[in-house]
N, C-alpha and C positions, 0 to 999 in steps of 0.2 A: 510195301514195307511198312515195318508197325510204325512207322511214323511217318508214312507214304501222304495221309493228307496234309500234313508239314512241308514237306518235300516238295508235293506239287504245287501248294499253296501260295508258299516261299517265293520258288522259282519263277512263280507270274508274278509276285508283287515287291519283287527286290528295290525296283529304283526308287518307289515309293519313302523309300530311306534314305535320307540325305546324307544323312552321316556314316556313311558304312564307305567300303571302299565295293563298288557294284562291280560285277565281274559279268557279261553276258555269258547266256550258258544258251545252245541250240541243239538241234538233234545232230551233231555231229560230232564224233568221238574224237577224240588228236588223231593223228594219221598213225595206223598202225606200228606198232614195234614188234618182230617174230621173236619171241623172247622163247616159246616152247611152254608146252604144259605140263612140262615135266613138275614132281615137286607132290603128285598127288596122292592119300592114303585112300583108296578110293574104297575100305572096306566103311563099311555102315550108308554107302551111297547105293540109292536104286542102279540098278546097274544099265535101263536106258538112258541116265542122266549123264554117267562117266563122259563118252563122249564131247555131250554140249557143256560139257565142264572143263573138259580139257582145253574144247577150243576158246572155251569164251575168256582163257588163261591167256592167251596169246593177242587177245587186243590193240594191251599197251604194258609197257615194263612194268608199272605201278600195280597194275591190280592181277594179281596170279590168278593159279587155279586152283590152290587149297581155301585163295581168300573168297572168291565166286562161291565155296562146297561150305566154310562156315558162315558164310553173310545168309546163304541160302536157306541152313541149318537153326539159324538164328531169326529167320523172317516165317518159315512156314514148318521147319519140320520136314523139308521136304513135300511138304502136303502140294499138289499138283491147283489142290479144289478149294485151298484154303481163301476164305473170306473173312474178311475181319469186321467188327462192327461200324467201324469207320468207314466203309465200304473198299477197303484195299481188295485186289484179288489176285492169287495163283500163285505160285511157287515162290514169285518174287515180289509180292505185294503192294504192284501198281496201283495208285491209284486212277481214276479215268483221265483225270487234266494230265495225269504226267504221262500213262499211255499215248496218250494222242504226241503228244510229243517225242518219245521215245520207241513205241511201237513199230514193228514191223511184222511182214510172214518171211521169215528171217529161215522157216525151212520151207518155202516156197509152195505148203499146200492150198493155195487159194484162199486164205484167210488170217487174218492178223488179230491173235488174243492172248492175253495176258494170263489165261488158265491154259495156253498151249505151251511146253515147258520149251518147244523148240524156238517158239518166239521171245517167251519168257527170260530164257539166262543171256541169251544175245542181247536183248533189249537193258538187262539188266550191267551185263560189261561194258559194254557202248554208254550209260549211263555214267556209272560208276569211274569208267574212263576220263568221263569228262570232269566230273567230279574234282579226282583227283588231282588234276591237271588245273584246274580252278582254284584247289586250293593252294596248290605250289604255287601258283603265282601271289596267292593272297601271303602265304610265308614270306616267299622274297622280298616283296613290299615292306612288312613286318605290321600288317595288317591284323595278324593272326598267331597263335602260337599253337604247336602241339607239331604232335607225328602227321605226315600228312594221310597216311590210311586210315588213321583215326578220325581223321576232321572229314575225309571221304568219306566213310561210315555214319561220321556224325549229321552231313549235308543230305545224305542218303534218309537218315530217320527223320532227322526235323526241322528239314531246308537249307540251303546255305546262306539266307537272309541269318537263322536263328544262329549259324557258326560264325560270320562276322559282326553280329549283334553282341555274341558270348567273345571275341576274340579269342576263340577257341571252341571246345567242346562243350556246349551248353549243360550248366548243373540243374536239369530241369527235371531229375531223378531216371527217367527213361533211356536216355539219349547214354551218360556214363555204364548203364545195368548193359544196354543193348553192345554198347563195344565190350564191353566184358563179359560179353557171354560168346561175340565174335573169336575174342581171342581164345577162348577155352576152346572153342571147337579147332580154330586154325591147327591150335595145337594136335587134335586130332587126325586130321585130314592133308595132314603135310608128312611124305612120308620120309623114312630114315635117308639124314645127308640133307634135309631142308631142315626150316625153322624150327619144327618140334622132332626132329632127331635125338640122336644121342650127340655128347660132345662133339667137338669136330676137331678133325685130325691135325696134327701140328703142319705146318702149310698150308694152311687155309688163305684166303685172302684175307684181309684189313675190311673191305667191306663185306663181305660173305660174313666175318667173324664179328665185324657191331650187329649187323642186322640181327645175329643171331644170339649176343649175349648182353645187349644195351636194352633193356627191359624198358616198356613204356608209362609204368605207372610207379606210383612209389608211397612208402610211409603206410603202406598195408601187407596185412602178415600173409597175404596169399598172391602180392603181384609177382614174387617170383616163381609163380605156376604158373603164370602166363610165357616164360622161356625158359621152356624143359631143358634144351641144351644147354645152359647155363648151368641153372642145378644138376647135372649128367657131368659140364665140368669142375663142377664145386666137388661133387662124390668122387671124382676120378683124381682131382689133387690131393685130396683127405686123404686116399687108399695108396697113394705113390709117396705119405711120407710130409707132403706142406701139409701146413695148418694156417688151413683159411677162415675155421669159426672167429666168431664176436670172441672179445676176451669174458669171463663172467663177469657180468656187473656192468661192462662198459655200456651198453646199449638197453634201450627197453625191452622188455620181458617180450616173449615171443616173438623176434627179430629172424627173421631165418638165415640160416648158413650163406655165408658168402657175400650177403646182403652189404657189402662196405667198401669203400672206394681201393684199397691196397689191394681185395681179391678181383675185382673187376680188372684193375688195371694188370694185375698177371695174368690173368687168364687170356686176355684176349694177347697182351705182348709176346707170351708165351707161343700162341696158336699163331699167329698172325705175322708176329715180328722176328720173334730171337728165339728159339726152343731152348736156349738155356737159361733163359729170364730169372731171375732168382733163382736159381735152382739152390741156393744153399738156403733160400729163405724156409727154413724148418722152424720156427716160431717156437721157444721154450715158452712156458707159462708166465703168464705176465706181461712177454715183450712187446714191444709196440711193433705195428704195422711196417708207418712210413718209414724206422730210420733204418730199419733190417732191410731194404727195399732201396733206400736211399745209399746206404754203405753197398749193396752188390752194386748199382749202377755205378756210381765212383769208380769202383773198383775197373769194370767190365768194359762201361759204353763211355762216351766220350760226349764233356759237357757244352751244351752249345752256347748256354750263358745266362745270367740274370734275366727273370723274365722282361722286369723292369726297363730293360735296355733292348729287349725283341720288340721286332714290327711281327708280326702275321706273318707276311709275304718269308719270311725269315726261317719258319716251322717247316718240318717234311711230314706227311702223315707218318703216328708211329711212333711222334718226338713224345718222352714223359715228360710231365710238369709236374715238381712236388716240391711242396714247403714244408719244410719242418725248423721252425724258426720261429719265435717271439711267440710260443703257446697255440701256434696253428698248426695242427699238421695234414696233410692233404695230399692226394696226387690222383694225375687222372691224363690222360692222351688226347694229345691232338691226332683227329681223323680227317680232316679234310672234308670234301665234298664224297657223302656217299650216297649212293641214289636210292629213294626211300627213306632216307634218314634226317630228320629234320636239324641237328647241328652240327657244328664242326668239333666238337671236344665233347669225351667222355665222361663222368665222373660217375661215382659212384657213393658220395656221402649221403648218408642217412637223411640228413638235414637238406640235402638242395632238392633240385628240381626231378632227382632220379632218371638221368643216363638219356638224356636229350639235351646235353650242351646246358650251355647257360641262355640267358635271358638272349634273345633277338638282338635288343637294343646292346646289350655288351660284347656280342661276337662282333659287330661292329666297330668295336674302340681297342684298341692298343692294349687298355685296360684287362680286356678277357686275358691276357695272358698270364696274368696273376691272380684275376678277380677277387681280390681283396685281400688278396695273400703274399704282404710285402718281402717274405723271405724266398719265394718262388722262383726257381730255377728247372732249368730243361737239359733234360740227358736223352743222346742221340747211341741209335744201335752207330761200332766200327763200321 
């Protein structure tokens, strides 16, 4: 691991940091969840590694074969003999101390070595699954914020203690770039129909759509490049006559197409909730996004109620929240609990947290239902 020295060292030294939530990690990964190794685009992966990566993607539900491949590419470029100046070894860049815990003779050839992909790739998968489990626990406790995959990769790179200390992905220069590289490669190694494929067809599940269309970073001109299916959906919507681009001068120069709340809500709703959603939403130049969307929902969906009078338990996944009053316009969607997604809400405003929902403390409060938008109401498909 490029930050493997930190991962190995931090994991051994977590208990000396009393202010942090300490979660024990051993050499045992979570109970395997046979989710299959599908979705891997093997182009660019050495052929003898493909079966190992496919198998590694079945260890737990949170870490897929494309996740494993993308991380290996970022760690070593699939160089099984790679050695870092810090002493990390092999295709998965294990430090010697970390290998003592996670290394095994997985391929039963009589020896255990980080230089043997047959041992290193399964060890990577079990280590990552354990980290994924630990960061998920920390997320639920409110000790950290972020996407669980990003946090698990950060822990692999910088150490779980560093993630706990930062309350999320450490802003140390190396780790954010490491995650960005992994997500770039993830798009390459995910087959069509997975996270890196073309736009989803209408009728996809809400969970699948959220994971494909809700990106993990914000306020960067390249962040949509990490979610190619969302970009494909934007392009398809524009080609069909829907206008999802931002208005001239409305947002900062260079803001990507589709990077706003109305586009995100429309695309997720159209794909996973109601194929006819906002089908009249061809917006004339200068027309506002939110008023057009609210007018459509008022005519075709049912009003659930004012956000201020609702509790979280009264919402259903797919309900759309909208604010169109008091000079505050915004639209978002309640998505419930989606495995692999850290929030309960998806919103696409450039000024907010960028598709990971609202802050954890807000999600635990009824205030999240309007989140600073006192005129907010919720609509639901009839």
